[in-house]
N, C-alpha and C positions, 0 to 999 in steps of 0.2 A: 509339212506345214502343221502347226498345232491345231487341235480341235477347237472350234468356236464354243463359247459358253452355252450350256444347255438351255439357258433362259430364252434363246432365240427360237427354239422349236426346230423340229427336224427338217422342214422344208427350207427355212431360212438358213439353217446350218449348212445344208447341202449347197445352197447358192453362194454363201460366203466362203465356203471352203474352196470353191472353184475360182474365186476372184484372184487376180494377180495383185502383187503389192501395189502397183500403180493404181489399179482400180480401187483397192481398199483405201489408199490415201485420197483418191478423188471422192469417195463416199464420205470419208471423214471430213474432208474440206466442205462438202455440201452440208453436212450436219452442223459443222462449225458456223457456216454462214446463216443457217436457218434458225438456230436455237441459242438464245442467251445462256440457257442452262449448260449446253455443250461447251460454249466458249469458257464459261466460268469453271466448269469441271476440268477441262483440258489444261487451262492455265494453272489451276491449283495442283493438278496431278503431275504436270510435266515441267512447269517453269518456276514454280515457287521453290525457293531455297531455304526458307525458314518457316517454322510453324505460324508465325504472324502473317507472313505473305500468303500462306495456304489458307488461313482462316479469314483474311481481310475481305474478300468478296462476299463471304457468307455472313460476316458481321454486318457488312453494309446492307445486305438484303434483309436481315432480321431487323436492324435499326430502322430501315426505311419502312418496313411493314408496320412496326409499332409506333412510328413517328406520328405526332399530332398533325393532322391536316384539316382540323375543324370537324372531323367526323369520327365516330367511334366504330365505323365499319372496318373489319379486318378479316382476311381470309387465312385462318390458322393453318389450313392444309398446305398452303404455299410455303409458309414459314417452316412448318414441320418437315416438308420435303427438302428444304435446305439442309437440315440436320442429317437426313438420310444421304443426300448427295455428298455432303462433306465427308461422311464416313467412307464413302467409296473412293475418295481421292488418295487413300493411303494414310490418312491421318491416324496417328496413334491414339491410344485410349486417353492419355492425358489431354491431348488436343481436343478430342471429342467432348470430354468432361468440361473443359474450359468453354467451348462453344455452347454446350447445353446450359451452363450456368449463365452465360451471357444472354441467352434466349430468355431464361427465367427473370433475370435482372431487368431486361427490356420490357418484358410482360408486366412485371410489377409496376414499372413506370407508367405503362399504359393504363393499368387499373387506377393508379394515383391520379391520372389525368381525367379518365372518363367515369370512374367510380363503379360501384357494384350494380348500378341500375342501367348500365349501357347494354344495348341489345346483344352484343357479342360477349358479354361478361362470362356467361356459363361456359361457352366454348373456350375462351381464353383461359379462364381459371382452371378448367379441367385439363387443358393442354399443359399449363405450367406445372400442375401437380404430376402429370405423367413424366414430363421431362426432368423435373427435379428428382423424382424417384429413380429414373433411369441413370441420372448422373450419380446419385448416391450409391446405387447398386454397382455401377461400373467402378466407382472409387474403391469399394470393398474388394474388388478383384485385382486392383492395381497394387503391385508391391513396390511402391516408391514413397517411403516415409517423408522425404523432404517435400514432395508434391502434395502429399496428404495434408501435411501441416499448413502449407500455403493456401490450399483450396478450402480447408475447413473453415477459415475465417470468412470466406465468401458465402458458404452455407449459412453461417451464423448471421451475416449481414442480411441475407435474403430473409431469414426468419424474422429479424427485427423490422425490416421494411414491410413484410407481409402483415405483421402485427399492427402497424400503423394504418394499413389500408383496408384490411378485412380480417376480422378475428377468426372467422371460420377457416379461411385459407391458411392463416397462421397456425391454427391447431393441426391441420393436416400436414403442413410443412414440418412442424415439430415432431409429429408422430413418425414421419419418414426419417427425419434426422436421427431420432432416438433408435429406430430400428436398424439403420444402416451405418451412419457416420459415427455417432458417439452414444453408445448405450449407457454411458457412465453417469456422472454427476448432473443432477437437474440444473445446477447453476450455470452450466455451459451451453444451455439450449439457446439463449439469446445473449447478445452483447449488452452488458449493463451500462447505462449512461454514466 
């Protein structure tokens, strides 16, 4: 039997190592029944056959978190955890970049709805900057020119949308864009109307 991951710790590793396959399946079934995160993860990891199927539950979670419900309250940590969980499903770098940009796009929409004076604005905008930069950095590591060209327009659209909701956020996005995505011509930083 293979060694359980080290993240379980030595005592739990010893107990898991001694479980039969039936006992492990029963444990997995219990976790599946107890936690929505486990159901989402296992479905994405083992039953999704396309990138869209794999990311769909995570897109739904992100969209639901940023959806307007008459309140500007949002728990960014839950939404950020969805990005981490998605990466563990076996999603490739391009899929992860796509979901990160979706997160930023939804967050920009939240700022358009609630504005810069919302109580969670600082947390949301800081998170958007972090995720935008992570997506840009991951893009520079990816050797797929066709994907780069397709996703570059999303970065530019995000820049344009940020400019319309918060000039300061826009400045940060442009700085990240210049440093990672396109250090070239200044005219490409935003889409011109």
